[in-house]
NULUM-244606 format. One line per field, with one value per residue: residue in three letters; x, y, z of N, C-alpha, C, CB in turn; residue number from 1. Coordinates in steps of 0.1 Angstrom, whole numbers, plus 5000, padded with zeros to 4 digits. Glycine has a CB too. Layout:
BEGIN
bakol c(Ala  ...)
n.u c(X  ...)
n.v c(Y  ...)
n.w c(Z  ...)
ca.u c(X  ...)
ca.v c(Y  ...)
ca.w c(Z  ...)
c.u c(X  ...)
c.v c(Y  ...)
c.w c(Z  ...)
cb.u c(X  ...)
cb.v c(Y  ...)
cb.w c(Z  ...)
vodo c(NUM  ...)
# end
This chain:
BEGIN
bakol c(Unk  Unk  Unk  Unk  Unk  Unk  Unk  Unk  Unk  Unk  Unk  Unk  Unk  Unk  Unk  Unk  Unk  Unk  Unk  Unk  Unk  Unk  Unk  Unk  Unk  Unk  Unk  Unk  Unk  Unk  Unk  Unk  Unk  Unk  Unk  Unk  Unk  Unk  Unk  Unk  Unk  Unk  Unk  Unk  Unk  Unk  Unk  Unk  Unk  Unk  Unk  Unk  Unk  Unk  Unk  Unk  Unk  Unk  Unk  Unk  Unk  Unk  Unk  Unk  Unk  Unk  Unk  Unk  Unk  Unk  Unk  Unk  Unk  Unk  Unk  Unk  Unk  Unk  Unk  Unk  Unk  Unk  Unk  Unk  Unk  Unk  Unk  Unk  Unk  Unk  Unk  Unk  Unk  Unk  Unk  Unk  Unk  Unk  Unk  Unk  Unk  Unk  Unk  Unk  Unk  Unk  Unk  Unk  Unk  Unk  Unk  Unk  Unk  Unk  Unk  Unk  Unk  Unk  Unk  Unk  Unk  Unk  Unk  Unk  Unk  Unk  Unk  Unk  Unk  Unk  Unk  Unk  Unk  Unk  Unk  Unk  Unk  Unk  Unk  Unk  Unk  Unk  Unk  Unk  Unk  Unk  Unk  Unk  Unk  Unk  Unk  Unk  Unk  Unk  Unk  Unk  Unk  Unk  Unk  Unk  Unk  Unk  Unk  Unk  Unk  Unk  Unk  Unk  Unk  Unk  Unk  Unk  Unk  Unk  Unk  Unk  Unk  Unk  Unk  Unk  Unk  Unk  Unk  Unk  Unk  Unk  Unk  Unk  Unk  Unk  Unk  Unk  Unk  Unk  Unk  Unk  Unk  Unk  Unk  Unk  Unk  Unk  Unk  Unk  Unk  Unk  Unk  Unk  Unk  Unk  Unk  Unk  Unk  Unk  Unk  Unk  Unk  Unk  Unk  Unk  Unk  Unk  Unk  Unk  Unk  Unk  Unk  Unk  Unk  Unk  Unk  Unk  Unk  Unk  Unk  Unk  Unk  Unk  Unk  Unk  Unk  Unk  Unk  Unk  Unk)
n.u c(2294  2278  2272  2277  2293  2316  2325  2331  2351  2370  2377  2386  2409  2424  2429  2447  2470  2475  2481  2504  2522  2524  2534  2557  2572  2573  2575  2590  2597  2576  2554  2528  2532  2521  2514  2535  2532  2529  2551  2582  2599  2612  2639  2666  2683  2710  2706  2714  2729  2712  2692  2670  2638  2636  2616  2615  2604  2584  2598  2589  2598  2618  2608  2602  2582  2560  2551  2523  2535  2551  2575  2600  2595  2605  2608  2630  2631  2620  2632  2631  2604  2570  2547  2517  2500  2478  2454  2440  2419  2414  2390  2372  2339  2329  2342  2365  2365  2356  2377  2399  2392  2392  2419  2429  2421  2437  2462  2460  2458  2482  2499  2497  2517  2544  2577  2584  2590  2570  2551  2543  2523  2513  2496  2486  2478  2455  2447  2467  2472  2452  2454  2472  2500  2491  2464  2464  2474  2453  2434  2446  2445  2418  2411  2427  2452  2484  2515  2537  2538  2524  2520  2506  2506  2517  2524  2539  2515  2518  2539  2526  2505  2518  2531  2509  2499  2521  2539  2527  2507  2478  2448  2422  2425  2422  2438  2461  2475  2483  2476  2457  2429  2430  2422  2422  2406  2402  2394  2413  2439  2473  2499  2532  2562  2593  2612  2601  2585  2553  2528  2502  2467  2439  2405  2395  2372  2360  2354  2363  2383  2400  2407  2423  2443  2454  2464  2483  2502  2514  2524  2543  2561  2573  2593  2616  2649  2654  2673  2673  2662  2633  2599  2584  2606  2615  2593  2592  2616  2619  2631  2658  2687  2712  2743  2737  2728)
n.v c(2572  2597  2633  2647  2628  2628  2656  2655  2635  2648  2671  2657  2646  2669  2685  2670  2671  2698  2702  2687  2703  2725  2713  2702  2724  2738  2719  2700  2672  2663  2648  2624  2590  2564  2531  2501  2471  2435  2415  2400  2387  2386  2399  2399  2427  2447  2476  2507  2495  2475  2446  2443  2436  2437  2442  2429  2440  2430  2433  2441  2421  2425  2425  2418  2430  2438  2469  2491  2503  2485  2482  2470  2467  2473  2473  2486  2506  2529  2546  2560  2566  2567  2541  2530  2500  2480  2454  2443  2439  2443  2437  2437  2439  2450  2461  2472  2494  2516  2515  2523  2548  2562  2560  2574  2600  2604  2602  2625  2645  2644  2649  2676  2685  2698  2691  2672  2640  2622  2599  2566  2546  2513  2490  2458  2433  2408  2391  2383  2368  2375  2403  2419  2438  2458  2458  2468  2493  2504  2505  2523  2545  2549  2556  2579  2577  2586  2576  2584  2582  2559  2527  2501  2467  2436  2401  2371  2348  2333  2346  2371  2365  2353  2375  2390  2375  2366  2387  2412  2405  2408  2413  2389  2373  2342  2310  2297  2286  2301  2290  2279  2280  2296  2326  2360  2386  2419  2448  2462  2486  2488  2503  2512  2522  2541  2522  2500  2487  2475  2498  2503  2493  2498  2504  2507  2515  2531  2564  2577  2560  2564  2590  2588  2573  2592  2611  2596  2590  2615  2620  2598  2605  2627  2616  2615  2626  2655  2674  2682  2709  2728  2721  2742  2758  2741  2740  2765  2768  2760  2737  2742  2740  2752  2758  2746  2747)
n.w c(7368  7389  7383  7406  7419  7402  7405  7432  7433  7416  7433  7454  7443  7435  7458  7475  7458  7456  7483  7484  7469  7486  7510  7501  7495  7520  7540  7567  7568  7585  7581  7584  7573  7550  7560  7561  7542  7543  7557  7554  7571  7605  7622  7646  7658  7669  7685  7697  7717  7726  7721  7696  7678  7643  7616  7584  7555  7527  7494  7462  7436  7406  7371  7336  7312  7284  7270  7258  7237  7226  7238  7261  7297  7329  7365  7373  7355  7365  7386  7418  7416  7427  7425  7411  7408  7389  7379  7350  7320  7285  7273  7293  7306  7329  7358  7349  7330  7347  7366  7350  7342  7366  7372  7351  7358  7380  7368  7352  7371  7385  7363  7360  7376  7367  7353  7370  7385  7396  7397  7385  7366  7365  7346  7345  7322  7326  7308  7288  7265  7247  7248  7230  7219  7198  7206  7232  7226  7212  7232  7250  7233  7233  7260  7262  7273  7284  7275  7288  7317  7322  7318  7299  7304  7289  7284  7294  7307  7332  7344  7349  7366  7387  7397  7406  7426  7443  7445  7445  7461  7459  7474  7482  7460  7445  7448  7422  7391  7370  7346  7316  7325  7346  7364  7373  7389  7401  7420  7432  7437  7440  7459  7456  7472  7466  7471  7464  7483  7495  7501  7503  7498  7477  7471  7439  7430  7448  7458  7481  7490  7469  7472  7495  7483  7465  7483  7497  7478  7473  7498  7501  7481  7492  7508  7492  7485  7502  7497  7471  7448  7458  7448  7438  7428  7408  7392  7380  7368  7342  7337  7338  7356  7379  7364  7341  7306)
ca.u c(2295  2270  2279  2282  2304  2327  2330  2337  2365  2379  2381  2395  2422  2431  2432  2461  2481  2478  2488  2518  2529  2526  2543  2570  2579  2574  2575  2602  2596  2568  2541  2526  2534  2514  2521  2540  2524  2536  2564  2588  2606  2615  2652  2670  2694  2714  2703  2717  2734  2701  2687  2655  2633  2634  2607  2619  2592  2585  2602  2584  2609  2617  2601  2603  2570  2560  2540  2515  2543  2560  2587  2602  2594  2609  2606  2642  2630  2613  2639  2626  2590  2560  2540  2503  2497  2464  2452  2427  2419  2408  2376  2364  2327  2323  2347  2378  2364  2356  2390  2407  2388  2397  2434  2432  2420  2449  2473  2458  2461  2497  2504  2499  2530  2554  2591  2586  2589  2563  2542  2542  2511  2515  2484  2489  2467  2453  2443  2477  2471  2444  2458  2484  2505  2481  2452  2467  2476  2440  2428  2452  2440  2404  2410  2436  2463  2496  2526  2548  2539  2514  2523  2497  2516  2513  2535  2537  2505  2523  2546  2518  2497  2527  2533  2497  2497  2532  2547  2518  2498  2465  2438  2410  2428  2423  2451  2460  2489  2485  2473  2446  2417  2432  2416  2423  2399  2402  2391  2423  2451  2485  2508  2545  2571  2605  2620  2593  2577  2539  2524  2487  2457  2428  2394  2396  2357  2355  2360  2369  2396  2409  2412  2433  2454  2461  2472  2494  2512  2520  2532  2554  2571  2581  2604  2627  2660  2650  2684  2670  2654  2619  2591  2582  2617  2615  2582  2595  2629  2619  2639  2671  2694  2724  2754  2733  2724)
ca.v c(2581  2609  2646  2650  2621  2633  2668  2651  2629  2658  2678  2648  2645  2681  2690  2665  2675  2712  2700  2682  2715  2733  2706  2700  2737  2743  2708  2695  2658  2661  2643  2609  2583  2552  2519  2491  2458  2422  2414  2388  2381  2395  2396  2406  2434  2455  2490  2515  2485  2466  2436  2446  2430  2445  2436  2429  2440  2424  2441  2435  2417  2430  2417  2424  2428  2447  2479  2494  2507  2474  2484  2463  2475  2468  2483  2494  2518  2540  2549  2571  2569  2560  2533  2523  2488  2474  2443  2446  2433  2453  2434  2436  2447  2454  2471  2478  2508  2526  2516  2530  2562  2567  2561  2585  2612  2605  2606  2640  2654  2645  2655  2691  2688  2698  2690  2663  2625  2617  2588  2557  2537  2500  2482  2444  2426  2394  2384  2387  2362  2383  2417  2421  2453  2467  2459  2477  2506  2509  2508  2535  2557  2551  2564  2590  2573  2590  2566  2590  2576  2549  2516  2489  2456  2422  2392  2356  2348  2328  2357  2382  2359  2351  2388  2394  2366  2364  2399  2423  2400  2413  2406  2382  2365  2328  2303  2292  2284  2309  2282  2284  2283  2305  2340  2369  2399  2426  2462  2468  2493  2486  2514  2509  2533  2541  2511  2488  2482  2477  2508  2505  2487  2507  2500  2516  2519  2538  2577  2580  2553  2571  2602  2583  2570  2604  2618  2588  2592  2628  2619  2590  2612  2636  2609  2617  2635  2669  2683  2687  2721  2726  2719  2755  2763  2733  2744  2778  2769  2756  2725  2746  2739  2760  2751  2739  2757)
ca.w c(7379  7387  7382  7419  7422  7394  7411  7444  7430  7412  7444  7463  7437  7434  7471  7480  7449  7461  7496  7481  7465  7498  7520  7494  7496  7534  7549  7573  7571  7597  7576  7587  7560  7550  7567  7554  7541  7539  7563  7550  7582  7616  7626  7658  7655  7680  7684  7710  7728  7729  7711  7692  7667  7631  7606  7570  7547  7513  7483  7449  7427  7392  7360  7323  7303  7272  7271  7246  7225  7222  7245  7273  7308  7342  7376  7373  7346  7372  7399  7427  7414  7433  7415  7413  7401  7389  7370  7341  7307  7276  7270  7306  7305  7342  7366  7343  7325  7358  7372  7340  7342  7378  7371  7342  7366  7388  7359  7348  7382  7387  7351  7362  7383  7357  7356  7381  7381  7408  7396  7373  7367  7357  7344  7342  7316  7331  7296  7280  7252  7237  7249  7223  7219  7191  7213  7243  7220  7209  7245  7255  7226  7237  7272  7261  7282  7280  7279  7297  7330  7323  7309  7299  7302  7285  7284  7298  7317  7344  7351  7354  7376  7399  7403  7413  7439  7451  7446  7449  7472  7457  7483  7476  7448  7448  7444  7408  7385  7358  7335  7307  7331  7357  7361  7384  7387  7414  7419  7441  7433  7449  7459  7460  7474  7457  7474  7460  7494  7494  7512  7505  7489  7476  7462  7428  7427  7459  7457  7493  7490  7459  7477  7503  7475  7460  7493  7501  7466  7475  7510  7498  7472  7500  7513  7484  7490  7503  7493  7458  7449  7460  7436  7432  7419  7396  7383  7374  7363  7329  7335  7338  7368  7378  7358  7328  7296)
c.u c(2285  2278  2284  2294  2317  2333  2337  2350  2374  2385  2391  2408  2430  2437  2446  2472  2485  2485  2502  2526  2534  2537  2557  2579  2583  2577  2589  2601  2587  2554  2540  2526  2524  2521  2526  2532  2533  2549  2569  2594  2609  2630  2656  2683  2698  2713  2705  2721  2723  2697  2673  2651  2630  2627  2613  2606  2594  2589  2597  2597  2607  2612  2605  2590  2570  2548  2533  2523  2552  2574  2589  2601  2597  2608  2619  2642  2625  2619  2632  2611  2581  2551  2526  2503  2483  2464  2439  2428  2410  2394  2367  2351  2323  2331  2359  2376  2363  2370  2400  2405  2393  2412  2438  2430  2432  2461  2472  2462  2476  2505  2505  2511  2542  2569  2594  2584  2582  2557  2544  2530  2514  2502  2487  2477  2466  2448  2454  2478  2463  2448  2472  2489  2495  2469  2453  2469  2462  2433  2433  2447  2425  2402  2420  2447  2476  2507  2537  2550  2528  2517  2512  2506  2510  2526  2531  2526  2510  2531  2537  2510  2506  2530  2521  2496  2509  2542  2539  2508  2484  2455  2427  2412  2430  2436  2449  2475  2492  2482  2461  2433  2418  2428  2416  2414  2397  2401  2403  2434  2461  2494  2522  2553  2584  2614  2613  2587  2562  2535  2509  2479  2445  2418  2393  2382  2352  2362  2368  2383  2405  2414  2424  2446  2462  2469  2484  2506  2520  2530  2544  2565  2579  2592  2616  2637  2655  2660  2682  2662  2640  2612  2587  2594  2618  2604  2585  2609  2630  2628  2654  2677  2707  2735  2750  2729  2711)
c.v c(2593  2622  2649  2642  2624  2646  2665  2645  2639  2667  2670  2646  2658  2687  2683  2669  2690  2711  2695  2694  2723  2726  2704  2713  2740  2731  2705  2681  2655  2656  2629  2602  2570  2540  2510  2478  2447  2421  2400  2380  2391  2389  2404  2414  2441  2470  2498  2505  2476  2457  2440  2438  2440  2437  2440  2428  2436  2435  2434  2433  2423  2421  2425  2420  2438  2456  2481  2499  2497  2474  2475  2472  2468  2478  2492  2506  2530  2543  2561  2574  2561  2553  2529  2512  2484  2463  2444  2438  2442  2450  2432  2446  2453  2464  2478  2491  2519  2527  2525  2545  2569  2569  2572  2599  2614  2609  2621  2649  2656  2650  2670  2694  2687  2696  2681  2649  2618  2603  2580  2548  2525  2492  2469  2438  2412  2386  2386  2380  2368  2398  2418  2435  2462  2469  2469  2491  2512  2512  2521  2547  2560  2559  2575  2589  2578  2579  2571  2585  2566  2538  2505  2477  2443  2414  2378  2357  2344  2339  2367  2377  2357  2365  2393  2387  2367  2376  2410  2419  2406  2406  2400  2375  2351  2322  2298  2291  2292  2301  2287  2287  2291  2320  2348  2382  2406  2441  2469  2475  2491  2497  2509  2522  2532  2529  2499  2480  2485  2487  2511  2497  2496  2502  2511  2521  2529  2553  2581  2573  2559  2583  2599  2580  2581  2611  2609  2588  2604  2625  2610  2597  2622  2629  2609  2626  2649  2679  2689  2700  2718  2725  2732  2760  2754  2736  2756  2779  2765  2744  2729  2747  2747  2751  2744  2750  2752)
c.w c(7378  7386  7396  7423  7415  7401  7424  7442  7425  7423  7453  7457  7437  7448  7476  7471  7453  7475  7494  7477  7477  7508  7513  7495  7511  7544  7555  7578  7583  7592  7578  7574  7561  7556  7557  7554  7539  7545  7559  7561  7593  7620  7639  7654  7668  7677  7697  7721  7731  7717  7708  7680  7655  7621  7592  7562  7533  7503  7470  7440  7412  7383  7347  7315  7292  7273  7258  7234  7220  7228  7258  7286  7320  7353  7377  7364  7353  7386  7405  7424  7422  7422  7420  7403  7401  7378  7363  7329  7298  7273  7281  7304  7319  7349  7359  7337  7335  7364  7363  7341  7354  7377  7362  7349  7374  7380  7355  7359  7385  7374  7351  7370  7374  7361  7368  7377  7393  7408  7384  7376  7359  7357  7338  7334  7322  7320  7285  7266  7242  7237  7243  7224  7211  7199  7225  7238  7217  7222  7251  7246  7230  7250  7273  7272  7277  7284  7287  7310  7333  7313  7311  7296  7298  7284  7288  7310  7331  7352  7357  7366  7390  7405  7411  7427  7448  7453  7452  7459  7471  7465  7476  7463  7451  7443  7429  7403  7373  7345  7327  7315  7344  7355  7374  7380  7400  7411  7427  7433  7444  7447  7464  7462  7464  7459  7471  7472  7491  7505  7511  7494  7490  7467  7451  7424  7438  7459  7470  7494  7479  7464  7487  7495  7469  7471  7496  7490  7470  7488  7508  7490  7481  7507  7505  7490  7490  7501  7479  7459  7451  7447  7430  7423  7407  7386  7375  7368  7348  7326  7336  7353  7368  7373  7345  7319  7291)
cb.u c(2310  2260  2269  2272  2301  2322  2319  2329  2363  2372  2370  2388  2421  2423  2420  2461  2476  2465  2480  2518  2521  2513  2537  2568  2570  2562  2569  2605  2610  2566  2540  2513  2550  2510  2511  2554  2513  2537  2563  2598  2620  2603  2662  2674  2691  2729  2689  2705  2739  2689  2688  2653  2620  2648  2591  2629  2585  2571  2618  2574  2611  2630  2585  2616  2556  2559  2545  2504  2551  2561  2589  2616  2580  2623  2604  2654  2620  2599  2655  2634  2586  2552  2548  2491  2506  2453  2453  2427  2414  2416  2376  2373  2315  2322  2351  2384  2352  2346  2395  2404  2373  2392  2439  2422  2407  2451  2473  2443  2454  2503  2496  2486  2532  2552  2598  2576  2603  2552  2527  2555  2497  2526  2472  2493  2469  2443  2429  2490  2466  2429  2457  2482  2519  2478  2448  2479  2485  2432  2432  2468  2441  2397  2412  2429  2464  2499  2531  2547  2538  2499  2537  2486  2524  2505  2546  2552  2494  2531  2555  2508  2490  2541  2535  2483  2494  2539  2553  2511  2504  2462  2431  2400  2440  2411  2456  2452  2490  2500  2470  2444  2411  2446  2401  2438  2385  2414  2376  2429  2448  2492  2502  2552  2576  2613  2624  2602  2581  2531  2533  2483  2454  2433  2380  2402  2348  2358  2350  2360  2394  2401  2401  2429  2449  2451  2463  2490  2505  2510  2523  2549  2564  2572  2600  2623  2672  2644  2697  2661  2656  2614  2579  2580  2631  2614  2569  2593  2638  2622  2636  2672  2696  2728  2759  2721  2735)
cb.v c(2585  2611  2657  2649  2607  2637  2677  2642  2617  2667  2684  2635  2641  2691  2686  2650  2674  2721  2689  2671  2724  2736  2692  2697  2749  2750  2697  2705  2651  2675  2646  2606  2578  2548  2511  2487  2458  2420  2415  2390  2375  2393  2400  2396  2444  2451  2492  2523  2492  2475  2421  2461  2422  2449  2440  2418  2453  2419  2443  2446  2401  2435  2416  2419  2429  2438  2492  2504  2519  2474  2498  2456  2481  2462  2476  2485  2515  2538  2552  2585  2567  2570  2520  2533  2477  2485  2429  2463  2418  2454  2421  2441  2439  2442  2465  2469  2508  2522  2502  2524  2564  2558  2547  2584  2612  2593  2597  2643  2649  2631  2650  2696  2678  2710  2704  2665  2619  2626  2592  2550  2544  2493  2489  2435  2426  2394  2388  2386  2348  2383  2423  2417  2455  2461  2445  2472  2505  2498  2497  2534  2554  2537  2555  2603  2558  2604  2559  2604  2587  2554  2510  2491  2455  2423  2397  2349  2339  2317  2363  2387  2346  2345  2399  2390  2352  2352  2403  2429  2402  2412  2417  2392  2370  2321  2291  2302  2269  2315  2267  2273  2270  2305  2340  2373  2396  2423  2466  2458  2507  2472  2524  2500  2534  2554  2511  2479  2488  2464  2521  2520  2472  2518  2499  2509  2505  2531  2587  2576  2537  2574  2610  2572  2562  2614  2620  2573  2593  2640  2613  2577  2620  2644  2597  2622  2633  2672  2676  2675  2729  2737  2710  2766  2762  2718  2746  2789  2760  2768  2717  2759  2724  2765  2741  2729  2757)
cb.w c(7381  7400  7376  7430  7419  7379  7414  7451  7420  7402  7451  7465  7424  7428  7482  7480  7434  7462  7503  7470  7455  7505  7523  7479  7490  7538  7543  7584  7573  7604  7561  7594  7558  7536  7576  7558  7530  7524  7579  7541  7577  7629  7615  7670  7644  7684  7678  7715  7740  7734  7715  7690  7671  7626  7607  7566  7547  7509  7483  7443  7426  7387  7362  7315  7312  7258  7276  7250  7229  7208  7249  7273  7310  7341  7390  7370  7334  7375  7397  7425  7399  7442  7412  7410  7405  7386  7378  7337  7306  7264  7262  7319  7299  7352  7379  7334  7316  7369  7374  7326  7341  7391  7365  7330  7374  7396  7347  7344  7394  7391  7339  7369  7395  7349  7358  7392  7378  7411  7397  7370  7362  7364  7336  7355  7301  7343  7292  7286  7254  7241  7264  7208  7214  7178  7218  7250  7208  7200  7255  7255  7211  7239  7283  7263  7284  7287  7266  7299  7341  7321  7312  7287  7314  7270  7295  7303  7312  7341  7341  7343  7371  7394  7391  7404  7435  7446  7433  7436  7486  7442  7493  7476  7440  7443  7453  7399  7381  7357  7340  7295  7334  7361  7354  7387  7381  7422  7425  7449  7429  7448  7468  7449  7489  7458  7489  7452  7508  7494  7509  7504  7494  7472  7470  7416  7427  7473  7453  7506  7487  7446  7485  7510  7464  7454  7506  7503  7451  7478  7520  7491  7460  7510  7516  7471  7481  7515  7493  7450  7435  7468  7439  7443  7427  7401  7391  7384  7372  7320  7322  7332  7372  7392  7368  7330  7284)
vodo c(1  2  3  4  5  6  7  8  9  10  11  12  13  14  15  16  17  18  19  20  21  22  23  24  25  26  27  28  29  30  31  32  33  34  35  36  37  38  39  40  41  42  43  44  45  46  47  48  49  50  51  52  53  54  55  56  57  58  59  60  61  62  63  64  65  66  67  68  69  70  71  72  73  74  75  76  77  78  79  80  81  82  83  84  85  86  87  88  89  90  91  92  93  94  95  96  97  98  99  100  101  102  103  104  105  106  107  108  109  110  111  112  113  114  115  116  117  118  119  120  121  122  123  124  125  126  127  128  129  130  131  132  133  134  135  136  137  138  139  140  141  142  143  144  145  146  147  148  149  150  151  152  153  154  155  156  157  158  159  160  161  162  163  164  165  166  167  168  169  170  171  172  173  174  175  176  177  178  179  180  181  182  183  184  185  186  187  188  189  190  191  192  193  194  195  196  197  198  199  200  201  202  203  204  205  206  207  208  209  210  211  212  213  214  215  216  217  218  219  220  221  222  223  224  225  226  227  228  229  230  231  232  233  234  235  236  237  238  239  240  241  242  243  244  245)
# end
């Protein structure tokens, strides 16, 4: 990426984060939110005495895989977090290094929001037979990936490929069975809200799309319970809440 591109992406990342801080402090739930993707069904319900159609949107089902620390990881481990998912492999010579660097910038930007649990990144290896735990750990060290909110995942190939195709519905992924000759490669990042609904697909190589992703992360997080203390109070509370020592 050129110097101008790096500066542009940095600004695109920091501006939505700053906007998040302001809206979290002053906002009144008046922020437009990202659309829902992948409708599972449409049902008829009664609302205000009338029969109306209600769309049931897909919920990504839970799974258990292993992260770069050798620990089991499931979606239930990240309650109330917004999630970015991507699919990569450590020996990828083409798009994966760029995708990882872009995710690292996003992680760093949201890492500045102290005392908050805003974001979790899940990177699924599409070459899990070679991407062992030690190999993932080396990759994490190479890109200075913090395990606090970024899990590099390995495990059963069929499980991962089923997740990509039938849970995350990654666009432009051809059909396959997760067998030895099956291969998935995509530049798409997938955004999940805290209810595990798909709320966006983003080109991880496009800085304009990345700016949209960063903004959408902030907006989705604002859907959390607004009865909790504002972020500014949390930032300066040193983690201490009333009634705690």
